[in-house]
C-alpha positions as CSV (number, residue, x, y, z in Angstrom):
1,M,-54.5,83.6,16.6
2,A,-56.2,79.7,16.4
3,R,-54.6,77.2,19.2
4,R,-52.8,74.3,17.5
5,G,-52.5,70.8,19.2
6,G,-54.9,69.2,21.2
7,F,-58.6,69.2,21.4
8,P,-60.0,72.0,23.4
9,G,-63.6,70.6,24.6
10,G,-63.0,67.2,24.4
11,I,-62.5,64.4,21.8
12,P,-63.7,65.3,18.0
13,G,-66.7,63.8,16.7
14,N,-65.1,61.4,14.4
15,M,-62.8,60.2,17.2
16,N,-65.8,59.7,19.5
17,N,-67.6,57.4,16.6
18,L,-64.3,55.6,16.4
19,M,-64.7,54.8,20.1
20,K,-68.0,54.0,20.0
21,Q,-67.3,51.5,17.6
22,A,-64.3,50.2,19.1
23,Q,-66.4,49.3,22.1
24,R,-69.5,47.7,20.5
25,M,-67.2,45.6,18.4
26,Q,-65.1,44.4,21.9
27,R,-68.8,43.7,23.3
28,Q,-69.5,41.6,20.0
29,M,-66.5,39.6,20.4
30,E,-67.2,39.0,23.9
31,E,-70.4,37.8,23.1
32,S,-69.2,35.6,20.6
33,R,-66.5,34.1,22.4
34,K,-69.1,33.2,25.4
35,A,-71.3,31.5,22.9
36,L,-68.1,29.6,21.1
37,E,-67.3,28.4,24.8
38,E,-71.0,27.1,25.5
39,K,-70.6,25.3,22.0
40,E,-69.7,21.5,21.7
41,F,-67.3,19.8,19.6
42,T,-67.3,16.2,19.2
43,A,-64.6,13.7,17.6
44,T,-64.6,10.1,17.1
45,S,-61.5,7.6,16.1
46,G,-61.1,4.1,15.8
47,G,-64.3,3.8,13.6
48,G,-66.5,5.3,16.6
49,A,-64.7,2.9,19.3
50,V,-63.6,6.4,21.1
51,E,-65.6,9.7,21.3
52,V,-64.5,12.8,22.8
53,V,-66.6,16.2,23.4
54,F,-64.9,19.4,24.0
55,T,-66.5,22.7,24.9
56,G,-65.3,26.0,23.1
57,G,-63.1,26.5,25.9
58,K,-61.4,23.4,25.4
59,L,-62.6,21.5,28.3
60,M,-63.4,18.0,28.0
61,K,-66.9,17.0,28.8
62,S,-67.2,13.5,28.2
63,I,-65.1,10.7,26.9
64,T,-67.2,7.5,25.6
65,I,-64.9,4.3,25.0
66,D,-66.3,1.3,23.3
67,P,-66.0,-2.2,25.5
68,E,-64.7,-4.0,22.7
69,A,-62.1,-1.2,22.0
70,V,-60.4,-2.3,25.3
71,D,-57.9,-5.2,24.5
72,P,-55.6,-5.7,27.6
73,E,-53.0,-6.9,25.0
74,D,-53.0,-3.7,22.7
75,A,-53.6,-0.9,25.2
76,E,-51.4,1.0,22.9
77,M,-54.0,0.9,20.4
78,L,-56.4,2.6,22.3
79,Q,-54.0,5.2,23.9
80,D,-53.6,6.3,20.2
81,M,-57.4,6.1,19.4
82,I,-57.9,8.8,22.6
83,L,-55.2,10.8,21.2
84,T,-56.6,10.9,17.9
85,A,-60.0,11.6,19.0
86,V,-58.8,14.4,21.5
87,N,-56.3,16.3,18.9
88,D,-59.2,16.5,16.3
89,A,-61.7,17.9,18.6
90,L,-59.4,20.3,19.8
91,G,-58.6,21.3,16.2
92,Q,-61.8,22.0,15.6
93,V,-62.1,24.4,18.5
94,D,-59.2,26.1,17.1
95,A,-60.5,26.4,14.1
96,A,-63.6,27.7,15.1
97,Q,-61.8,30.3,17.2
98,E,-60.0,31.5,14.5
99,Q,-62.8,31.8,12.1
100,L,-64.5,33.9,15.3
101,M,-61.5,36.2,15.4
102,G,-61.1,36.5,11.6
103,G,-57.6,35.8,11.9
104,M,-56.8,38.9,13.8
105,P,-53.6,38.7,15.4
106,G,-53.2,38.8,19.0
107,M,-57.0,38.3,19.2
108,G,-56.6,34.1,20.6
109,F,-58.0,32.6,23.5
């Protein structure tokens, strides 16, 4: 009589192929993630008065503020321009991450 259950002699061919495909996909995702972390995302606000640069890993690399945007009488305006630029750059990073993951749930960074 034939044995039922289990896989005598190891993983069957189809399952082995699936495992290899999953490992290949995992390597590709890791390579894509590393490439994204090295990419830079730039955003400006206030007509270019404030510029921020973030990496795909959400680290701020630089912030540039036009000296003419610094008005001691209106610090709130400068703060708003900085927030707008930062949020825009981070939104770009999030969009790139989502595109990379293809909208797969649980695959975020």
